[in-house]
C-alpha positions in Angstrom: 0.0 0.0 0.0 1.4 3.3 -1.0 -0.5 5.5 1.4 -1.6 4.5 4.9 -5.3 4.8 5.6 -6.6 6.2 8.9 -10.1 5.0 9.8 -12.0 7.9 11.3 -15.3 6.1 12.0 -16.8 2.6 11.9 -20.6 2.4 12.0 -23.2 -0.4 12.2 -26.9 -0.4 12.5 -29.8 -2.8 13.4 -33.0 -3.1 11.3 -35.7 -0.6 12.0 -38.9 0.5 10.3 -38.4 3.3 7.9 -40.7 6.1 9.1 -44.3 4.7 9.4 -43.9 2.3 6.5 -43.5 -1.4 6.8 -40.0 -1.2 5.2 -37.1 -2.4 7.3 -33.8 -0.6 6.9 -30.3 -0.6 8.4 -29.7 3.0 7.5 -29.7 4.3 11.1 -26.0 3.7 12.0 -24.1 4.4 15.2 -20.4 4.6 15.8 -18.7 1.6 17.2 -15.1 1.1 18.4 -14.4 -2.3 16.9 -16.0 -5.1 14.8 -15.1 -8.1 12.7 -15.4 -8.0 8.9 -16.7 -11.2 7.3 -17.7 -11.9 3.8 -21.2 -10.5 4.3 -20.2 -7.3 6.1 -19.4 -6.0 9.5 -20.5 -8.0 12.5 -23.9 -6.7 13.9 -24.5 -4.5 10.8 -27.9 -5.2 9.3 -29.2 -4.5 5.8 -32.9 -4.3 4.9 -32.2 -4.6 1.1 -29.8 -7.4 0.7 -30.0 -7.1 -3.1 -28.2 -3.8 -3.0 -26.4 -3.8 0.3 -24.0 -6.2 2.1 -22.8 -9.5 0.6 -19.7 -10.7 -1.1 -19.0 -7.6 -3.2 -20.7 -5.0 -1.0 -19.6 -6.0 2.5 -18.0 -2.6 3.4 -18.5 0.8 2.0 -15.6 3.3 2.4 -15.9 7.0 1.8 -13.0 9.4 1.8 -13.5 12.1 4.3 -11.9 14.8 2.1 -14.8 14.3 -0.4 -17.4 15.8 2.0 -16.1 19.3 1.1 -16.9 18.7 -2.6 -20.4 17.3 -1.7 -21.1 20.5 0.3 -20.2 22.6 -2.7 -22.4 20.6 -5.1 -25.5 20.0 -2.9 -28.2 22.7 -2.2 -29.1 23.6 1.4 -30.2 22.2 3.7 -28.5 19.0 2.4 -25.1 20.6 2.1 -24.9 21.5 5.7 -25.3 17.9 6.7 -22.3 16.6 4.7 -20.0 15.4 7.5 -18.7 12.0 8.5 -21.6 9.7 9.1 -24.1 11.7 7.1 -24.4 9.3 4.2 -25.7 6.5 6.5 -24.2 3.8 4.4 -22.5 1.7 7.1 -19.3 3.1 5.8 -15.9 3.8 7.2 -14.9 7.4 6.7 -11.2 7.4 6.0 -8.4 9.6 5.0 -5.3 8.6 3.0 
């Protein structure tokens, strides 16, 4: 690896109903201090839509922390003011290289 990566956050979530609908989602993530990564994702991280989230090729999503500034420039308010680590709710690890 040419550049070391610093992990800023690690987040997981349990299944919850999305608003008042009968749709289950794992979008509501909280920071954790450690976890195990297996072929289906992080331990204790749940995915409501397993077709598009989790699994062999989608086990962990990473988002470079320096990209939030670009998102803030490109998105309208109030969305732009929410662009910070953890805002994308993807069970991601925010990282910097």
